[in-house]
N, CA, C and O atoms as CSV, one atom per row, in Angstrom:
chain,resi,resn,atom,element,x,y,z
A,1,UNK,N,N,-21.123,35.940,19.450
A,1,UNK,CA,C,-21.277,34.500,19.388
A,1,UNK,C,C,-21.655,34.006,20.779
A,1,UNK,O,O,-21.027,34.373,21.772
A,2,UNK,N,N,-22.694,33.166,20.839
A,2,UNK,CA,C,-23.097,32.728,22.165
A,2,UNK,C,C,-22.135,31.668,22.694
A,2,UNK,O,O,-21.351,31.104,21.930
A,3,UNK,N,N,-22.191,31.402,23.969
A,3,UNK,CA,C,-21.219,30.518,24.607
A,3,UNK,C,C,-21.410,29.057,24.226
A,3,UNK,O,O,-20.527,28.249,24.515
A,4,UNK,N,N,-22.498,28.682,23.603
A,4,UNK,CA,C,-22.749,27.286,23.213
A,4,UNK,C,C,-22.234,26.970,21.810
A,4,UNK,O,O,-22.149,25.800,21.435
A,5,UNK,N,N,-21.892,27.988,21.038
A,5,UNK,CA,C,-21.466,27.787,19.653
A,5,UNK,C,C,-20.255,26.851,19.529
A,5,UNK,O,O,-20.305,25.939,18.703
A,6,UNK,N,N,-19.161,27.023,20.305
A,6,UNK,CA,C,-18.034,26.095,20.166
A,6,UNK,C,C,-18.423,24.647,20.454
A,6,UNK,O,O,-17.954,23.730,19.779
A,7,UNK,N,N,-19.281,24.441,21.458
A,7,UNK,CA,C,-19.717,23.077,21.786
A,7,UNK,C,C,-20.549,22.487,20.650
A,7,UNK,O,O,-20.419,21.305,20.333
A,8,UNK,N,N,-21.407,23.311,20.035
A,8,UNK,CA,C,-22.226,22.821,18.926
A,8,UNK,C,C,-21.351,22.491,17.721
A,8,UNK,O,O,-21.563,21.469,17.069
A,9,UNK,N,N,-20.375,23.339,17.417
A,9,UNK,CA,C,-19.473,23.063,16.298
A,9,UNK,C,C,-18.690,21.778,16.537
A,9,UNK,O,O,-18.498,20.992,15.610
A,10,UNK,N,N,-18.237,21.555,17.761
A,10,UNK,CA,C,-17.527,20.322,18.090
A,10,UNK,C,C,-18.437,19.114,17.929
A,10,UNK,O,O,-18.000,18.085,17.414
A,11,UNK,N,N,-19.673,19.213,18.352
A,11,UNK,CA,C,-20.622,18.102,18.220
A,11,UNK,C,C,-20.884,17.777,16.753
A,11,UNK,O,O,-20.948,16.607,16.375
A,12,UNK,N,N,-21.035,18.815,15.925
A,12,UNK,CA,C,-21.268,18.600,14.489
A,12,UNK,C,C,-20.041,17.948,13.857
A,12,UNK,O,O,-20.178,17.019,13.061
A,13,UNK,N,N,-18.852,18.419,14.199
A,13,UNK,CA,C,-17.621,17.845,13.651
A,13,UNK,C,C,-17.495,16.376,14.044
A,13,UNK,O,O,-17.127,15.548,13.211
A,14,UNK,N,N,-17.791,16.044,15.286
A,14,UNK,CA,C,-17.723,14.646,15.734
A,14,UNK,C,C,-18.733,13.785,14.985
A,14,UNK,O,O,-18.427,12.652,14.617
A,15,UNK,N,N,-19.915,14.304,14.760
A,15,UNK,CA,C,-20.939,13.545,14.033
A,15,UNK,C,C,-20.503,13.273,12.609
A,15,UNK,O,O,-20.696,12.170,12.098
A,16,UNK,N,N,-19.916,14.269,11.963
A,16,UNK,CA,C,-19.457,14.094,10.584
A,16,UNK,C,C,-18.330,13.072,10.533
A,16,UNK,O,O,-18.340,12.178,9.687
A,17,UNK,N,N,-17.361,13.198,11.431
A,17,UNK,CA,C,-16.239,12.264,11.433
A,17,UNK,C,C,-16.669,10.844,11.778
A,17,UNK,O,O,-16.096,9.885,11.261
A,18,UNK,N,N,-17.650,10.697,12.629
A,18,UNK,CA,C,-18.097,9.351,12.989
A,18,UNK,C,C,-18.827,8.678,11.845
A,18,UNK,O,O,-18.958,7.454,11.831
A,19,UNK,N,N,-19.304,9.453,10.890
A,19,UNK,CA,C,-19.984,8.882,9.725
A,19,UNK,C,C,-18.999,8.297,8.725
A,19,UNK,O,O,-19.397,7.528,7.850
A,20,UNK,N,N,-17.722,8.644,8.837
A,20,UNK,CA,C,-16.708,8.131,7.913
A,20,UNK,C,C,-16.260,6.746,8.370
A,20,UNK,O,O,-16.215,6.466,9.568
A,21,UNK,N,N,-15.927,5.880,7.410
A,21,UNK,CA,C,-15.397,4.572,7.742
A,21,UNK,C,C,-16.487,3.576,8.046
A,21,UNK,O,O,-17.667,3.827,7.802
A,22,UNK,N,N,-16.078,2.434,8.585
A,22,UNK,CA,C,-17.019,1.372,8.894
A,22,UNK,C,C,-17.919,1.804,10.036
A,22,UNK,O,O,-17.513,2.580,10.902
A,23,UNK,N,N,-19.142,1.298,10.034
A,23,UNK,CA,C,-20.057,1.619,11.120
A,23,UNK,C,C,-20.501,0.329,11.797
A,23,UNK,O,O,-20.584,-0.727,11.168
A,24,UNK,N,N,-20.782,0.437,13.083
A,24,UNK,CA,C,-21.185,-0.728,13.843
A,24,UNK,C,C,-22.696,-0.873,13.809
A,24,UNK,O,O,-23.430,0.105,13.951
A,25,UNK,N,N,-23.156,-2.117,13.619
A,25,UNK,CA,C,-24.586,-2.391,13.608
A,25,UNK,C,C,-25.034,-2.747,15.018
A,25,UNK,O,O,-24.217,-2.821,15.936
A,26,UNK,N,N,-26.315,-2.963,15.184
A,26,UNK,CA,C,-26.854,-3.271,16.513
A,26,UNK,C,C,-26.306,-4.565,17.092
A,26,UNK,O,O,-26.183,-4.701,18.309
A,27,UNK,N,N,-25.970,-5.534,16.209
A,27,UNK,CA,C,-25.455,-6.806,16.718
A,27,UNK,C,C,-23.941,-6.783,16.934
A,27,UNK,O,O,-23.344,-7.820,17.222
A,28,UNK,N,N,-23.311,-5.601,16.796
A,28,UNK,CA,C,-21.888,-5.466,17.074
A,28,UNK,C,C,-20.988,-5.724,15.878
A,28,UNK,O,O,-19.771,-5.569,15.987
A,29,UNK,N,N,-21.547,-6.112,14.747
A,29,UNK,CA,C,-20.731,-6.304,13.554
A,29,UNK,C,C,-20.569,-4.961,12.844
A,29,UNK,O,O,-21.310,-4.015,13.113
A,30,UNK,N,N,-19.613,-4.888,11.952
A,30,UNK,CA,C,-19.414,-3.644,11.228
A,30,UNK,C,C,-19.800,-3.823,9.771
A,30,UNK,O,O,-19.640,-4.895,9.188
A,31,UNK,N,N,-20.311,-2.746,9.203
A,31,UNK,CA,C,-20.624,-2.761,7.780
A,31,UNK,C,C,-19.428,-2.157,7.051
A,31,UNK,O,O,-18.836,-1.189,7.528
A,32,UNK,N,N,-19.075,-2.714,5.915
A,32,UNK,CA,C,-17.913,-2.202,5.183
A,32,UNK,C,C,-18.113,-0.760,4.746
A,32,UNK,O,O,-19.221,-0.324,4.430
A,33,UNK,N,N,-17.009,-0.044,4.739
A,33,UNK,CA,C,-17.018,1.346,4.274
A,33,UNK,C,C,-16.577,1.383,2.822
A,33,UNK,O,O,-15.945,0.450,2.327
A,34,UNK,N,N,-16.916,2.469,2.147
A,34,UNK,CA,C,-16.411,2.718,0.802
A,34,UNK,C,C,-15.531,3.951,0.892
A,34,UNK,O,O,-15.990,5.033,1.257
A,35,UNK,N,N,-14.259,3.774,0.555
A,35,UNK,CA,C,-13.297,4.864,0.606
A,35,UNK,C,C,-12.987,5.275,-0.829
A,35,UNK,O,O,-12.547,4.454,-1.633
A,36,UNK,N,N,-13.217,6.541,-1.146
A,36,UNK,CA,C,-12.982,7.063,-2.493
A,36,UNK,C,C,-11.701,7.882,-2.506
A,36,UNK,O,O,-11.513,8.778,-1.683
A,37,UNK,N,N,-10.820,7.561,-3.454
A,37,UNK,CA,C,-9.585,8.313,-3.607
A,37,UNK,C,C,-9.419,8.699,-5.069
A,37,UNK,O,O,-10.082,8.153,-5.951
A,38,UNK,N,N,-8.522,9.650,-5.308
A,38,UNK,CA,C,-8.301,10.109,-6.672
A,38,UNK,C,C,-6.909,10.642,-6.868
A,38,UNK,O,O,-5.993,10.347,-6.100
A,39,UNK,N,N,-6.764,11.430,-7.904
A,39,UNK,CA,C,-5.470,11.948,-8.325
A,39,UNK,C,C,-4.745,12.693,-7.201
A,39,UNK,O,O,-3.526,12.577,-7.071
A,40,UNK,N,N,-5.472,13.443,-6.400
A,40,UNK,CA,C,-4.876,14.217,-5.316
A,40,UNK,C,C,-4.356,13.388,-4.161
A,40,UNK,O,O,-3.673,13.918,-3.284
A,41,UNK,N,N,-4.658,12.108,-4.139
A,41,UNK,CA,C,-4.226,11.237,-3.044
A,41,UNK,C,C,-2.933,10.483,-3.361
A,41,UNK,O,O,-2.477,9.678,-2.550
A,42,UNK,N,N,-2.344,10.732,-4.520
A,42,UNK,CA,C,-1.103,10.048,-4.908
A,42,UNK,C,C,-0.041,10.254,-3.833
A,42,UNK,O,O,0.131,11.357,-3.315
A,43,UNK,N,N,0.666,9.176,-3.510
A,43,UNK,CA,C,1.728,9.239,-2.513
A,43,UNK,C,C,1.244,9.104,-1.086
A,43,UNK,O,O,2.062,9.041,-0.168
A,44,UNK,N,N,-0.057,9.058,-0.870
A,44,UNK,CA,C,-0.627,8.986,0.479
A,44,UNK,C,C,-0.764,7.540,0.950
A,44,UNK,O,O,-0.557,6.598,0.185
A,45,UNK,N,N,-1.116,7.387,2.214
A,45,UNK,CA,C,-1.438,6.086,2.792
A,45,UNK,C,C,-2.922,6.067,3.094
A,45,UNK,O,O,-3.446,6.989,3.720
A,46,UNK,N,N,-3.605,5.013,2.648
A,46,UNK,CA,C,-5.039,4.859,2.821
A,46,UNK,C,C,-5.273,3.780,3.880
A,46,UNK,O,O,-4.670,2.708,3.826
A,47,UNK,N,N,-6.148,4.071,4.837
A,47,UNK,CA,C,-6.478,3.118,5.902
A,47,UNK,C,C,-7.808,2.446,5.594
A,47,UNK,O,O,-8.809,3.118,5.345
A,48,UNK,N,N,-7.816,1.112,5.611
A,48,UNK,CA,C,-9.034,0.338,5.381
A,48,UNK,C,C,-9.161,-0.738,6.441
A,48,UNK,O,O,-8.194,-1.067,7.129
A,49,UNK,N,N,-10.351,-1.277,6.565
A,49,UNK,CA,C,-10.599,-2.456,7.391
A,49,UNK,C,C,-10.937,-3.602,6.441
A,49,UNK,O,O,-11.414,-3.357,5.333
A,50,UNK,N,N,-10.700,-4.846,6.853
A,50,UNK,CA,C,-11.086,-5.962,5.985
A,50,UNK,C,C,-12.556,-5.852,5.593
A,50,UNK,O,O,-13.419,-5.605,6.435
A,51,UNK,N,N,-12.826,-6.041,4.301
A,51,UNK,CA,C,-14.185,-5.933,3.775
A,51,UNK,C,C,-14.509,-4.578,3.187
A,51,UNK,O,O,-15.465,-4.450,2.422
A,52,UNK,N,N,-13.723,-3.548,3.532
A,52,UNK,CA,C,-13.972,-2.214,2.994
A,52,UNK,C,C,-13.730,-2.191,1.487
A,52,UNK,O,O,-12.940,-2.974,0.958
A,53,UNK,N,N,-14.421,-1.283,0.811
A,53,UNK,CA,C,-14.245,-1.083,-0.625
A,53,UNK,C,C,-13.376,0.151,-0.848
A,53,UNK,O,O,-13.531,1.166,-0.169
A,54,UNK,N,N,-12.463,0.047,-1.804
A,54,UNK,CA,C,-11.644,1.174,-2.212
A,54,UNK,C,C,-12.010,1.499,-3.651
A,54,UNK,O,O,-11.969,0.628,-4.520
A,55,UNK,N,N,-12.366,2.753,-3.900
A,55,UNK,CA,C,-12.731,3.197,-5.245
A,55,UNK,C,C,-11.730,4.271,-5.659
A,55,UNK,O,O,-11.620,5.317,-5.019
A,56,UNK,N,N,-11.007,3.996,-6.734
A,56,UNK,CA,C,-9.990,4.908,-7.244
A,56,UNK,C,C,-10.464,5.472,-8.576
A,56,UNK,O,O,-10.748,4.717,-9.506
A,57,UNK,N,N,-10.551,6.802,-8.672
A,57,UNK,CA,C,-10.976,7.482,-9.900
A,57,UNK,C,C,-9.828,8.344,-10.405
A,57,UNK,O,O,-9.327,9.219,-9.699
A,58,UNK,N,N,-9.419,8.076,-11.652
A,58,UNK,CA,C,-8.321,8.827,-12.254
A,58,UNK,C,C,-8.742,9.382,-13.609
A,58,UNK,O,O,-9.433,8.702,-14.368
A,59,UNK,N,N,-8.327,10.624,-13.925
A,59,UNK,CA,C,-8.681,11.203,-15.217
A,59,UNK,C,C,-7.957,10.472,-16.347
A,59,UNK,O,O,-6.796,10.088,-16.210
A,60,UNK,N,N,-8.648,10.291,-17.445
A,60,UNK,CA,C,-8.079,9.604,-18.603
A,60,UNK,C,C,-8.649,10.220,-19.874
A,60,UNK,O,O,-9.652,10.933,-19.851
A,61,UNK,N,N,-7.985,9.925,-20.971
A,61,UNK,CA,C,-8.485,10.351,-22.268
A,61,UNK,C,C,-8.371,9.165,-23.206
A,61,UNK,O,O,-7.433,9.085,-23.999
A,62,UNK,N,N,-9.327,8.237,-23.121
A,62,UNK,CA,C,-9.241,6.991,-23.876
A,62,UNK,C,C,-9.160,7.188,-25.387
A,62,UNK,O,O,-8.642,6.321,-26.091
A,63,UNK,N,N,-9.661,8.305,-25.893
A,63,UNK,CA,C,-9.621,8.557,-27.327
A,63,UNK,C,C,-8.205,8.705,-27.869
A,63,UNK,O,O,-7.982,8.589,-29.074
A,64,UNK,N,N,-7.253,8.958,-26.985
A,64,UNK,CA,C,-5.858,9.094,-27.408
A,64,UNK,C,C,-5.105,7.773,-27.317
A,64,UNK,O,O,-3.937,7.690,-27.697
A,65,UNK,N,N,-5.780,6.739,-26.810
A,65,UNK,CA,C,-5.133,5.441,-26.661
A,65,UNK,C,C,-4.494,5.238,-25.304
A,65,UNK,O,O,-4.007,4.147,-25.009
A,66,UNK,N,N,-4.486,6.276,-24.466
A,66,UNK,CA,C,-3.902,6.147,-23.138
A,66,UNK,C,C,-4.905,5.530,-22.173
A,66,UNK,O,O,-6.107,5.783,-22.254
A,67,UNK,N,N,-4.390,4.721,-21.267
A,67,UNK,CA,C,-5.224,4.119,-20.230
A,67,UNK,C,C,-4.396,3.920,-18.967
A,67,UNK,O,O,-3.169,3.839,-19.017
A,68,UNK,N,N,-5.082,3.843,-17.848
A,68,UNK,CA,C,-4.436,3.501,-16.572
A,68,UNK,C,C,-4.428,1.989,-16.444
A,68,UNK,O,O,-5.407,1.323,-16.779
A,69,UNK,N,N,-3.317,1.452,-15.957
A,69,UNK,CA,C,-3.186,0.009,-15.798
A,69,UNK,C,C,-2.513,-0.294,-14.458
A,69,UNK,O,O,-1.469,0.275,-14.138
A,70,UNK,N,N,-3.122,-1.198,-13.675
A,70,UNK,CA,C,-2.553,-1.614,-12.396
A,70,UNK,C,C,-1.283,-2.404,-12.681
A,70,UNK,O,O,-1.256,-3.284,-13.542
A,71,UNK,N,N,-0.229,-2.068,-11.936
A,71,UNK,CA,C,1.062,-2.725,-12.128
A,71,UNK,C,C,1.311,-3.782,-11.051
A,71,UNK,O,O,0.998,-3.575,-9.878
A,72,UNK,N,N,1.873,-4.904,-11.464
A,72,UNK,CA,C,2.259,-5.903,-10.466
A,72,UNK,C,C,3.506,-5.421,-9.736
A,72,UNK,O,O,4.215,-4.569,-10.271
A,73,UNK,N,N,3.802,-5.907,-8.579
A,73,UNK,CA,C,2.979,-6.881,-7.864
A,73,UNK,C,C,1.965,-6.184,-6.966
A,73,UNK,O,O,2.325,-5.306,-6.182
A,74,UNK,N,N,0.717,-6.567,-7.079
A,74,UNK,CA,C,-0.326,-6.132,-6.158
A,74,UNK,C,C,-0.661,-7.347,-5.309
A,74,UNK,O,O,-1.069,-8.380,-5.841
A,75,UNK,N,N,-0.496,-7.237,-4.008
A,75,UNK,CA,C,-0.779,-8.362,-3.119
A,75,UNK,C,C,-2.292,-8.548,-3.018
A,75,UNK,O,O,-2.955,-7.908,-2.201
A,76,UNK,N,N,-2.825,-9.431,-3.860
A,76,UNK,CA,C,-4.275,-9.645,-3.924
A,76,UNK,C,C,-4.818,-10.409,-2.724
A,76,UNK,O,O,-6.032,-10.572,-2.600
A,77,UNK,N,N,-3.949,-10.878,-1.843
A,77,UNK,CA,C,-4.426,-11.455,-0.589
A,77,UNK,C,C,-4.802,-10.350,0.396
A,77,UNK,O,O,-5.504,-10.595,1.378
A,78,UNK,N,N,-4.333,-9.138,0.127
A,78,UNK,CA,C,-4.649,-7.989,0.982
A,78,UNK,C,C,-5.642,-7.062,0.297
A,78,UNK,O,O,-6.609,-6.624,0.920
A,79,UNK,N,N,-5.415,-6.756,-0.983
A,79,UNK,CA,C,-6.263,-5.832,-1.737
A,79,UNK,C,C,-6.565,-6.462,-3.089
A,79,UNK,O,O,-5.668,-6.646,-3.913
A,80,UNK,N,N,-7.824,-6.787,-3.310
A,80,UNK,CA,C,-8.212,-7.519,-4.519
A,80,UNK,C,C,-9.018,-6.623,-5.460
A,80,UNK,O,O,-9.968,-5.967,-5.033
A,81,UNK,N,N,-8.636,-6.597,-6.751
A,81,UNK,CA,C,-9.440,-5.844,-7.728
A,81,UNK,C,C,-10.823,-6.471,-7.886
A,81,UNK,O,O,-10.964,-7.693,-7.842
A,82,UNK,N,N,-11.831,-5.639,-8.067
A,82,UNK,CA,C,-13.204,-6.099,-8.305
A,82,UNK,C,C,-13.587,-5.775,-9.740
A,82,UNK,O,O,-14.100,-4.692,-10.023
A,83,UNK,N,N,-13.340,-6.699,-10.630
A,83,UNK,CA,C,-13.739,-6.519,-12.017
A,83,UNK,C,C,-12.846,-5.560,-12.771
A,83,UNK,O,O,-11.784,-5.158,-12.296
A,84,UNK,N,N,-13.303,-5.204,-13.956
A,84,UNK,CA,C,-12.575,-4.292,-14.837
A,84,UNK,C,C,-12.906,-2.848,-14.477
A,84,UNK,O,O,-13.988,-2.570,-13.961
A,85,UNK,N,N,-11.973,-1.923,-14.747
A,85,UNK,CA,C,-12.277,-0.509,-14.488
A,85,UNK,C,C,-13.399,-0.018,-15.392
A,85,UNK,O,O,-13.592,-0.522,-16.499
A,86,UNK,N,N,-14.126,0.964,-14.905
A,86,UNK,CA,C,-15.217,1.578,-15.665
A,86,UNK,C,C,-14.753,2.926,-16.196
A,86,UNK,O,O,-14.096,3.687,-15.486
A,87,UNK,N,N,-15.092,3.216,-17.436
A,87,UNK,CA,C,-14.793,4.519,-18.027
A,87,UNK,C,C,-16.064,5.357,-17.997
A,87,UNK,O,O,-17.079,4.977,-18.581
A,88,UNK,N,N,-16.006,6.485,-17.322
A,88,UNK,CA,C,-17.163,7.363,-17.203
A,88,UNK,C,C,-16.847,8.645,-17.959
A,88,UNK,O,O,-15.976,9.413,-17.551
A,89,UNK,N,N,-17.551,8.876,-19.056
A,89,UNK,CA,C,-17.337,10.063,-19.886
A,89,UNK,C,C,-17.762,11.313,-19.124
A,89,UNK,O,O,-18.810,11.335,-18.479
A,90,UNK,N,N,-16.934,12.349,-19.208
A,90,UNK,CA,C,-17.262,13.598,-18.524
A,90,UNK,C,C,-18.084,14.525,-19.409
A,90,UNK,O,O,-18.895,15.300,-18.901
A,91,UNK,N,N,-17.889,14.460,-20.715
A,91,UNK,CA,C,-18.673,15.259,-21.660
A,91,UNK,C,C,-19.249,14.293,-22.683
A,91,UNK,O,O,-18.795,14.239,-23.826
A,92,UNK,N,N,-20.245,13.539,-22.268
A,92,UNK,CA,C,-20.770,12.496,-23.141
A,92,UNK,C,C,-21.250,13.072,-24.463
A,92,UNK,O,O,-21.767,14.187,-24.538
A,93,UNK,N,N,-21.062,12.274,-25.496
A,93,UNK,CA,C,-21.476,12.676,-26.819
A,93,UNK,C,C,-20.393,13.358,-27.626
A,93,UNK,O,O,-20.567,13.570,-28.826
A,94,UNK,N,N,-19.281,13.707,-27.005
A,94,UNK,CA,C,-18.195,14.365,-27.726
A,94,UNK,C,C,-17.058,13.374,-27.948
A,94,UNK,O,O,-16.569,12.749,-27.007
A,95,UNK,N,N,-16.648,13.242,-29.203
A,95,UNK,CA,C,-15.555,12.337,-29.537
A,95,UNK,C,C,-14.265,12.848,-28.908
A,95,UNK,O,O,-13.947,14.034,-28.994
A,96,UNK,N,N,-13.522,11.932,-28.270
A,96,UNK,CA,C,-12.251,12.303,-27.657
A,96,UNK,C,C,-12.384,13.047,-26.344
A,96,UNK,O,O,-11.408,13.607,-25.845
A,97,UNK,N,N,-13.584,13.060,-25.779
A,97,UNK,CA,C,-13.819,13.778,-24.519
A,97,UNK,C,C,-13.086,13.090,-23.375
A,97,UNK,O,O,-12.925,11.870,-23.384
A,98,UNK,N,N,-12.646,13.860,-22.396
A,98,UNK,CA,C,-12.003,13.261,-21.233
A,98,UNK,C,C,-12.981,12.384,-20.454
A,98,UNK,O,O,-14.199,12.540,-20.544
A,99,UNK,N,N,-12.412,11.464,-19.692
A,99,UNK,CA,C,-13.222,10.535,-18.910
A,99,UNK,C,C,-12.557,10.325,-17.556
A,99,UNK,O,O,-11.427,10.753,-17.325
A,100,UNK,N,N,-13.278,9.663,-16.681
A,100,UNK,CA,C,-12.701,9.182,-15.427
A,100,UNK,C,C,-12.655,7.671,-15.532
A,100,UNK,O,O,-13.649,7.037,-15.887
A,101,UNK,N,N,-11.505,7.093,-15.224
A,101,UNK,CA,C,-11.376,5.646,-15.179
A,101,UNK,C,C,-11.508,5.258,-13.712
A,101,UNK,O,O,-10.726,5.708,-12.874
A,102,UNK,N,N,-12.498,4.422,-13.399
A,102,UNK,CA,C,-12.827,4.097,-12.015
A,102,UNK,C,C,-12.497,2.630,-11.742
A,102,UNK,O,O,-13.014,1.725,-12.398
A,103,UNK,N,N,-11.619,2.419,-10.754
A,103,UNK,CA,C,-11.196,1.084,-10.344
A,103,UNK,C,C,-11.828,0.765,-8.993
A,103,UNK,O,O,-11.930,1.631,-8.124
A,104,UNK,N,N,-12.254,-0.495,-8.824
A,104,UNK,CA,C,-12.850,-0.950,-7.563
A,104,UNK,C,C,-11.985,-2.066,-6.973
A,104,UNK,O,O,-11.561,-2.984,-7.676
A,105,UNK,N,N,-11.735,-1.965,-5.666
A,105,UNK,CA,C,-10.942,-2.958,-4.947
A,105,UNK,C,C,-11.652,-3.296,-3.639
A,105,UNK,O,O,-12.458,-2.513,-3.136
A,106,UNK,N,N,-11.339,-4.475,-3.095
A,106,UNK,CA,C,-11.845,-4.871,-1.782
A,106,UNK,C,C,-10.670,-5.223,-0.887
A,106,UNK,O,O,-9.771,-5.959,-1.294
A,107,UNK,N,N,-10.677,-4.696,0.337
A,107,UNK,CA,C,-9.670,-5.059,1.336
A,107,UNK,C,C,-10.013,-6.449,1.850
A,107,UNK,O,O,-11.115,-6.677,2.349
A,108,UNK,N,N,-9.073,-7.374,1.728
A,108,UNK,CA,C,-9.343,-8.770,2.067
A,108,UNK,C,C,-8.921,-9.112,3.489
A,108,UNK,O,O,-9.728,-9.607,4.276
A,109,UNK,N,N,-7.655,-8.847,3.822
A,109,UNK,CA,C,-7.176,-9.190,5.163
A,109,UNK,C,C,-6.150,-8.165,5.616
A,109,UNK,O,O,-5.696,-7.336,4.827
A,110,UNK,N,N,-5.790,-8.228,6.882
A,110,UNK,CA,C,-4.846,-7.292,7.478
A,110,UNK,C,C,-3.490,-7.378,6.787
A,110,UNK,O,O,-2.988,-8.464,6.496
A,111,UNK,N,N,-2.916,-6.216,6.535
A,111,UNK,CA,C,-1.595,-6.141,5.923
A,111,UNK,C,C,-1.426,-4.824,5.192
A,111,UNK,O,O,-2.256,-3.921,5.306
A,112,UNK,N,N,-0.341,-4.728,4.442
A,112,UNK,CA,C,-0.044,-3.519,3.689
A,112,UNK,C,C,0.224,-3.890,2.234
A,112,UNK,O,O,0.935,-4.854,1.954
A,113,UNK,N,N,-0.340,-3.131,1.326
A,113,UNK,CA,C,-0.147,-3.355,-0.105
A,113,UNK,C,C,0.149,-2.018,-0.773
A,113,UNK,O,O,-0.340,-0.971,-0.348
A,114,UNK,N,N,0.958,-2.074,-1.825
A,114,UNK,CA,C,1.219,-0.893,-2.637
A,114,UNK,C,C,0.394,-1.009,-3.904
A,114,UNK,O,O,0.488,-1.999,-4.630
A,115,UNK,N,N,-0.416,0.006,-4.165
A,115,UNK,CA,C,-1.239,0.058,-5.363
A,115,UNK,C,C,-0.574,1.034,-6.323
A,115,UNK,O,O,-0.541,2.239,-6.075
A,116,UNK,N,N,-0.040,0.500,-7.429
A,116,UNK,CA,C,0.668,1.329,-8.400
A,116,UNK,C,C,0.018,1.165,-9.764
A,116,UNK,O,O,-0.274,0.051,-10.198
A,117,UNK,N,N,-0.205,2.294,-10.434
A,117,UNK,CA,C,-0.759,2.284,-11.782
A,117,UNK,C,C,0.118,3.133,-12.687
A,117,UNK,O,O,0.787,4.062,-12.234
A,118,UNK,N,N,0.106,2.803,-13.969
A,118,UNK,CA,C,0.791,3.614,-14.972
A,118,UNK,C,C,-0.232,4.051,-16.014
A,118,UNK,O,O,-1.174,3.323,-16.329
A,119,UNK,N,N,-0.025,5.252,-16.538
A,119,UNK,CA,C,-0.873,5.805,-17.586
A,119,UNK,C,C,-0.052,5.761,-18.870
A,119,UNK,O,O,0.922,6.500,-19.021
A,120,UNK,N,N,-0.451,4.895,-19.786
A,120,UNK,CA,C,0.347,4.682,-20.985
A,120,UNK,C,C,-0.509,4.106,-22.103
A,120,UNK,O,O,-1.679,3.771,-21.915
A,121,UNK,N,N,0.107,4.004,-23.261
A,121,UNK,CA,C,-0.490,3.273,-24.377
A,121,UNK,C,C,0.091,1.873,-24.308
A,121,UNK,O,O,1.309,1.701,-24.359
A,122,UNK,N,N,-0.773,0.871,-24.193
A,122,UNK,CA,C,-0.300,-0.493,-23.942
A,122,UNK,C,C,0.586,-1.032,-25.060
A,122,UNK,O,O,1.400,-1.922,-24.812
A,123,UNK,N,N,0.454,-0.524,-26.277
A,123,UNK,CA,C,1.281,-1.026,-27.377
A,123,UNK,C,C,2.647,-0.355,-27.442
A,123,UNK,O,O,3.526,-0.829,-28.162
A,124,UNK,N,N,2.845,0.731,-26.713
A,124,UNK,CA,C,4.140,1.414,-26.702
A,124,UNK,C,C,5.006,0.856,-25.577
A,124,UNK,O,O,5.171,1.483,-24.531
A,125,UNK,N,N,5.553,-0.326,-25.811
A,125,UNK,CA,C,6.286,-1.044,-24.761
A,125,UNK,C,C,7.654,-0.446,-24.464
A,125,UNK,O,O,8.188,-0.670,-23.377
A,126,UNK,N,N,8.235,0.300,-25.383
A,126,UNK,CA,C,9.575,0.867,-25.173
A,126,UNK,C,C,9.537,2.312,-24.709
A,126,UNK,O,O,10.578,2.965,-24.641
A,127,UNK,N,N,8.366,2.816,-24.391
A,127,UNK,CA,C,8.207,4.203,-23.955
A,127,UNK,C,C,7.909,4.250,-22.457
A,127,UNK,O,O,7.211,3.379,-21.939
A,128,UNK,N,N,8.430,5.256,-21.758
A,128,UNK,CA,C,8.058,5.398,-20.343
A,128,UNK,C,C,6.593,5.838,-20.251
A,128,UNK,O,O,6.067,6.438,-21.188
A,129,UNK,N,N,5.938,5.544,-19.132
A,129,UNK,CA,C,4.534,5.960,-18.994
A,129,UNK,C,C,4.420,7.482,-18.960
A,129,UNK,O,O,5.338,8.180,-18.528
A,130,UNK,N,N,3.289,7.973,-19.418
A,130,UNK,CA,C,3.018,9.408,-19.390
A,130,UNK,C,C,2.810,9.896,-17.958
A,130,UNK,O,O,3.059,11.063,-17.655
A,131,UNK,N,N,2.351,8.996,-17.074
A,131,UNK,CA,C,2.094,9.363,-15.687
A,131,UNK,C,C,2.095,8.098,-14.846
A,131,UNK,O,O,1.899,6.999,-15.365
A,132,UNK,N,N,2.314,8.252,-13.559
A,132,UNK,CA,C,2.225,7.127,-12.623
A,132,UNK,C,C,1.395,7.563,-11.429
A,132,UNK,O,O,1.254,8.755,-11.154
A,133,UNK,N,N,0.853,6.592,-10.731
A,133,UNK,CA,C,0.039,6.841,-9.536
A,133,UNK,C,C,0.356,5.743,-8.541
A,133,UNK,O,O,0.406,4.569,-8.906
A,134,UNK,N,N,0.573,6.112,-7.284
A,134,UNK,CA,C,0.868,5.110,-6.266
A,134,UNK,C,C,0.319,5.539,-4.917
A,134,UNK,O,O,0.464,6.693,-4.513
A,135,UNK,N,N,-0.313,4.599,-4.225
A,135,UNK,CA,C,-0.739,4.795,-2.849
A,135,UNK,C,C,-0.382,3.541,-2.066
A,135,UNK,O,O,-0.290,2.449,-2.626
A,136,UNK,N,N,-0.184,3.713,-0.777
A,136,UNK,CA,C,0.015,2.589,0.129
A,136,UNK,C,C,-1.317,2.325,0.816
A,136,UNK,O,O,-1.971,3.252,1.293
A,137,UNK,N,N,-1.711,1.070,0.863
A,137,UNK,CA,C,-2.983,0.702,1.491
A,137,UNK,C,C,-2.684,-0.132,2.728
A,137,UNK,O,O,-2.096,-1.209,2.633
A,138,UNK,N,N,-3.094,0.375,3.897
A,138,UNK,CA,C,-2.980,-0.375,5.145
A,138,UNK,C,C,-4.344,-0.927,5.501
A,138,UNK,O,O,-5.310,-0.176,5.634
A,139,UNK,N,N,-4.424,-2.232,5.654
A,139,UNK,CA,C,-5.675,-2.875,6.052
A,139,UNK,C,C,-5.485,-3.338,7.500
A,139,UNK,O,O,-4.602,-4.143,7.795
A,140,UNK,N,N,-6.326,-2.817,8.395
A,140,UNK,CA,C,-6.217,-3.151,9.821
A,140,UNK,C,C,-7.561,-3.531,10.376
A,140,UNK,O,O,-7.673,-3.845,11.561
């Protein structure tokens, strides 16, 4: 290995990491970042800046009647939902095929919010949820 290889690897790593998150424009303002999280991020803390988009994708099987639902209280002054979740079929054309339920949020202002969802059948009010998902969102 030549003596420049470690320096080149460090430069590539820095370039990749600098591409993550908000980026600064020529006039000194920042463009919002899109942060994607999923099932493997449960229990984690997500860092956002005001204006950033948070996209949460969770596996679902809508054909069984189960769905993910955001649970109150969600501090919408810090993290605001953007519309209804989208269901993206993974094996389109097959009845009862699994899907990804995709939620979109926008970081509004500095603070901390807990994003909690339950996976359940909405008509089964006396049953515990089949699954839960929770992340802490820090907006700085």
